[in-house]
N, C-alpha and C positions, 0 to 999 in steps of 0.2 A: 231794286236790288232783288233777288229774287229769295226766294223764301230757303232756309237751310233745316235739313230735317237732320237730327242730333239722334246717333246711337250713341249712348255711353255706354263702359264697360261695367260689369257687374262692381260692386262695392266691396272689395276684398283687401285689407290693411296692407297686406303684404305687398300688394301690387301698387300700393302708393295710388288705387282709383278713387277712391274716397274723396279726397279732395280736387282730384281733378276733375270730376266731375261737377263736383259744388261751384270751384271755381269757373268752368266754362260757363255753366249757366247762369252764373254771376255778369261776368261778361257779356253773354248774349242779352241778359234783360236791362242793364245798364245803357248799352248803348243801344238799343233800341231797334236789334236787329230783327229780321222777320222770320222766327225760329218757328218748330215744333220739336218735342222730346218725345223719342219712342223708350217706353221705360224696360231699364232692364230686368224684368220679369225671370225669375228663377225658380228651383224646385225646392231650394232650401238646403242650408248646410247640415240642418239637423236632419233630414231624413236620407240625404244621400252622405252622408259624411262630411268630416270636416276638412279642411288640406292638411295634406300630409306634411310633414318635418321635410323639409328642403324642397319642397313645390311651391308653386304658386297659382294652382288651378284648381276646379274642379273638374273635369272632362264633361259629367253629366249638367253641372249648370252653364257651364261653355256652351255647350250644343242649344242646351233648351232655347239660352237666352239667345244668341242667335236667331232662330229661326221664329222665334216667339215677337223678335222687333221686326222681322219682315213680314211677318205677319198682321202686325201692327200696319206697317209702311202699303203694304197690299190693301187692307182694308180702307185705309185713307185716303188713299187712290183714287178706290172705288166709289168711294161714299163722297170724294170732292172735298175732304178734308184736308188735303194734300196737293200741293200744286202739282200737276204733270209735267213741268219744266224745272222741279225743284233740286235743289243740290244735297246729295246723302253724304253725311259729315259723320266717319265712322272712327270711333278713338284708337280700334286696333283693326286694319283693313286685312288681317289674314283671315279671313268671314266666309264662309262656304257660301252664305247667303248672296254676296256679290254677284256671283254668277249668272242668278235671275233679271240683273239689270239690261244685260244687251235684249233678253229674248219680251220683257215687258216694253221696252222701246220698241223692237219691231212688229210686236202682234197689237201692241195696245197703242203705238202713237205715241208715246211718252217723250219727252227729252230729258229727263234724267242725269244728271252727273256725277258723282262719284269719288269724293276727296277724303281726305284721310290722313292717321299716322301709322306708321309701322314700328314694331317696335322690334321683331326679330323672325326667323324663317329658318325652312333647311336648308337655304344656300349656306348659314353658318356653319363653319367646318364643324366648331364645337360644341354648337348647341344642340339640346337635346334631342329637338324635332329632326336633327339632320338622320337619324336612324330610320326615319320615315320619308325620307327625300324620294325615294320610288315612288313613292304615291304623290308627291305633292309638289313635285319639280315641276311638272307641266301645269298644276295648278299655280305655283306664286306664277309663272308666265303669264295665263288668263288674265287674273285678276290684274296685273300689272299693265296690262293692255287694256283691260276695262276702265281702270280709274283714270281720272284726268289729273290729279295732282299727288304726289305721298310724301308727304311730311317725315322726316326722321332725326333721332338724336345725333347724329355723328356724320361726319365726311368717312370716318371709317364704313361706316356700314352701309352709305352709299355707292362706295367705290366696291365693296364687298358685294352689292347686288349688282352693279355694273359688269363683274368679271363673270358672275356664276350665271346671270339670268337675260334673257331677252327682255330688252325694257328701252325705251327714248330715257335717256339719261335728265332729259331737258323736265320731264316729270317728277324727279327726285328732288326736294327741296329740302336743305340740312337748317332746322331751326332750335335743335336742343330740345330738352320737354322741359313742361312745366313742374317747378318745385312748390313745396309744401310754404310759401314766403310767409304766409299770415302767421304760421304756428312758430317759427323761429324765432321771431323777435320778444317773442316772450320768455325765452331761457338767455339768460346772459349770467349765469356764476361764473363768481370770483375765484373760485376755486378749482383750480387743475390737479387731478391725482394721477398719479403713473400709470395711467392704465391704457391697455392697448386694446382696440376694440375689432374684432371681425365680424363682420355684418353680412357677410355673403351668405347665398342656400349653402346647404349642406351638403351638396351633391358633386358631382366628380370635374363638372366644367370649372367649378369654385375654389376646388384643391384644399377642403378644411384643413386636411390631416396637415399641412404645411403650416398652418397656426400652431397647432403640436408642437412640431419640432420647432417652431421658432420659441415657444414657451420652454421646451429647453434651451433655449442657448441663451436665452434673458431672464434666469428662472427667479430675478428680486422684483421684477414690476408684476403687475398684475394683468391679469389675461382674462377677457370675457366674450365669448360666440354666441352674440345676441340673439342668434335661432333657436338654440337651445332653452334659453331661457323662459320663453312664457312670459314675454312683457306688454304690459297697456302700451298706448302710444304715447304717452306721457312721461310712462317711466323709462322708455327709449329714449325718448330726446333728454329727459334728466340724465340719463348716464353718459348720451354721448356729449351733452354739453359739460361734463366734470371730468372728462378724457382729454389724453394729451395725443392721441395716435390711430389713425385707421391706417387698417392694412389689407390689401387686396392679393389674390394671388390666381385672380380670374384668367382660364383659357378662352371665355366669351364673353364679352361686355360690349355693346353696341352704346350705350350712355354710361350708366352704372349711376344709380337712384340713390345708390348705400353711399357710396363714396361722395358724391354731390352734397348729401343729406348734412352726413357727418361733416363733411368740411364747413357747410353752413353754419352748425352748430361748435365748431372750433376746435375740430381736430385735425391733426396734420397728416395729410395721405401719404402715405408709403405704397405706391403700387410698379406694377411690372412694366416695363419698357416696351410697352404692344398692345394692340386694341384701340380703343378709343382714349385710353390715359397719354399720350404724348400732343394729342390734340388740347386738352384740359389743364396740363401740369407742366412746366419747365422741368429741365434735367436734375434738380435738386430735389425731386419728390420720386425720381424714377429709378429702377434698380433694372440690371440685367441677368442676376442670378440670385442664389436664395443667400449668399455668404454678403452681398451688397445691401439685401432686402435688411438682415440683420442690424448691420453697420447702420445704416439711414435710421429703422424701427430705433435703434439708441440712440441717436443722435435728435430724433425728435421729445422723444422724453427727457433728454439732457438738455433741452431751449436751445440749441445750434440751428436749427431749423424753426421756421415761423409759420402760423397757416397762410397759407396761400389766398388772393384774392381769385373768386371764380369768373370765368370768362363766360358767364353764359346770360342769352339775353334773358329780361325780365318777364313774367307771364302775360303781362298787357303787351309787349310786344311782338312776343308769340302768337296770343290769339289774335292780334293784327294781322299778322300774317296768314292764320289759318280761316279766320272767320270776314276779314273787309276785304278780298277777292275776290268778290262772287258776281261778279253784276254777267 
């Protein structure tokens, strides 16, 4: 099996990247896969500012991390510590460093392959990166051409990419995304309160103002906008586990970690009948308009609806697809 050079994302709780990195490293080690780790060096949140409410990245750290990892790659190749025919696995291929791979292969006679996960991009109409499409449309076409395999969280994002960008559709593989399975089992609250959770980012594409309208319509229940609460992860999980419903008003969602996680912890999802959600839940949990959303949230609190069984692959199944086809 060829060597895998793994490029993780920086550890940011809002992006679910800490557990993702830990779980990937554990899988690669336990299964005795030939791999190397390129450290996600960052400038440091203390120096360059914390993540702003409603966002999920620090632009300075993101760019610094991407180029520092490719610096590690080049150094490893030059010193012979990394195989010249290695597979580079990147946990977010929306990565500027990928542009260097054909250059390296051509001039240094390497045979590097690139595969990894794509979470979003400027091809999505309502994504915040869409406003930079004039710069990044061609960039996305190029990195899609460079990559050998691209794993995505849903059929929705796959079809969105095929419609908007130049790509060989066979490169796109729908696997879902790994969840923090080990932690969920620690939470099993027997007491459920009449809590309604909104755990989306407080930005336009998630429409948080509709959560305020929902509260006006259902004043007898408890409402929690978790992105405004500055919760530690265990506090957040405890709140989800003791709550009855989670709601989304998203205009952009390619997988939906927040909703998936809430369901794992016992919340009933009430989500719009669009984007990725029809793949994940049946009609009982989907709404077509705001009034229908109000009705279904009320049903969830009153026990008319029950927590659905998720359709996801397990982390082990996902990692097997990501890392075991590398000959």
